[in-house]
N, C-alpha and C positions, 0 to 999 in steps of 0.2 A: 589287866584286861577287864573290861567292864562284863558282867554279865548280859548278853546282849536279848535275852528274851524278856527281859522287861520292855524294853522298846515296842512303840504301837507301829506297825507296817503303814508304810504310804499307800496310797491307792494307786500308785504306778511303780514299775519296775525299776531298778537302777538302770542306768544309762549303759551299755555292755558293749555298744557296737563296736568300739575301739579294742576292745579285748577280744570280741569274737573275730574282727576282722584278723587281728594278728594272730589266732588261734588256728585258723584256716590256712595261715602261710606255711608252705611245705607239707611235712607229713607229722606234725606234731597233734597229737591226741589231748593234750591238756597243757595248761597253762596255770601259772599262780602269781599274784600278785599280794606281797606282804607289807603289811602297815601301811595301809593307805586310809584315807579319807571317804567315806562311804556316804553318800546323801540318799537316805528315802524322803522323797518330797521335796518342798522347799525349804524345810524348817528342822527335820530330825537329821542329825548325822552322828557318825561313830567313827572311832579308828579300829579297822580289823584286818583280817587276811581273807583274801580271796582267792577261790581256786576256779577254775573253768573246765570241764569236761565235754568232750566229743568226741566219739570214735565211728566214724560214719562207715557206712556199707562200702563205700567206693574204696575206704583206705583196706580193705580186705581184698580186693581182687588183685588177682595174682599170687594169692597164698594158697596153698593147697589146702585140700579139705581135712586131709590128716595132721597137718602143722597148726590150723586152725582149732580142730577139735583137741590136739595136746595142748594145745595154751587156753582152750577154754575161753575163746575169742570169740566175741559176736559184738555187731552196732551196739552202740551206747549213746543215748539221745544227748542234746547240748543240757549241760547241767551247772550250774552257778551255785558253788558251795562257800558261803561265808563263815568265817572262823570253824572249819570242820575238826571235829574230835573222833579219833578212832577208839572206840568204846568196847570193839570186841574182837580179838584176833583169833584165828584157828591155829590149833597145833599144829593142823596139815601144812607143810611147806611145800612151795615147788620152785625150782630154779629155771632162770631164761636169761638168756641177754637183752640187757635192757640199756637204752640210750637216753640223751637228752640234751635240750637245745643248749644247756649251759656249759655241756663238755662237748661242742658239736663236732662229729664226725669218727664218734668213738663210742664202744659200748663194752660191756664186761655182762659175764656171768653174776645174778643178783638172785638170793633165795629171800623169798618173801611169803608170808601166811598166804593161802589159799583161799580163805575167808575171811572177809571183817565186817563189821557194822560201824556205820558213819553217823554221828550227831553233826546237824549243821543249820543254818539258817539260808532259806533260799533268798532268791534277788527281791522278793517282798518280805523279807524279814519273818517268816514263818519259820517255826521250829520243824526239821525234818529229820528222817532218819532213813538209810539205805544199807541193805543189806548184799555187800557185791562179793562174788565170786570168780576166779579163774583172772582173764586179764582186766577186766572191771576191776576188780580188788589190787591188781599191782598198780594200775594207774593211779588209785585214791592214795595209795601207802605212798608213791613216789610223790605225788603233789604236797601230801600232808607233811612228809620229810621235809621239802623244798621249805614249807613255811614253818618248820622248825628249825631251819639252817642246816639242814643236812643233804648231801645228794648222794645218786647212786654209788660215787666211786668210795663213799665212807661206808658201804655195805658189801661192795664187790668182792669178788674171788679174784685177788690181785693178778695172779698169775694169767686169768683170762682177759685180762685188759687188753685192747685192739682196736685198730682202726675198721671202719664200715666196710672199707674197701678189703680188708683180709677175713669180714666174716662171709663176704660175698665169695671171695676164691676160697676158703678153707671149710668153713662151718656150716653154710647156708644149709637150711633146713635137715642137718643132722639132728639126732636127737641129743640131750643135753648129757645124756651117760655117755655116749661115744666122745663128744668134745671133752667132757673132764677125763675119760681115760686117755686121749688122744695128749694130753694137755701134762698127765702123770697127776691127776686131782684123784683118783680113784679114793 
């Protein structure tokens, strides 16, 4: 893959209306498009990986303040990340149920770094760096895994894999330690 920082940004952003429309379907907070042709302006193009992220405030309604705090979850504005790379991981990890549109209707416990730093190009091909923690860090790791050909099921605690329906019935809003104990995963 090319080093994209050598490209000059165009004066207008990538047309992301289709991606943004798809992201707003359902309760997805992020999507990715691997290996697509990205055009910056009328004559600049390259092949790359794109992830879009947005965790809107309305997605958080109905989630108790205690659960939001335990997940370190707060709204994340719409972001476009072209060829994102995680350049720093924290040693501190957290584990929560995670799902994906690629494995719709299911979820499992996944352990991830609590904090990450990500370098990427934005929709105008400008180099950016974001330092994320909590749920935002989880979203970024999840999407960057996709771009590398990995799904959450490749990282999951296998015994915890279950349907969304069963999570609602048995595990909803329980602390992860209680879920692990009930599944015999202590």
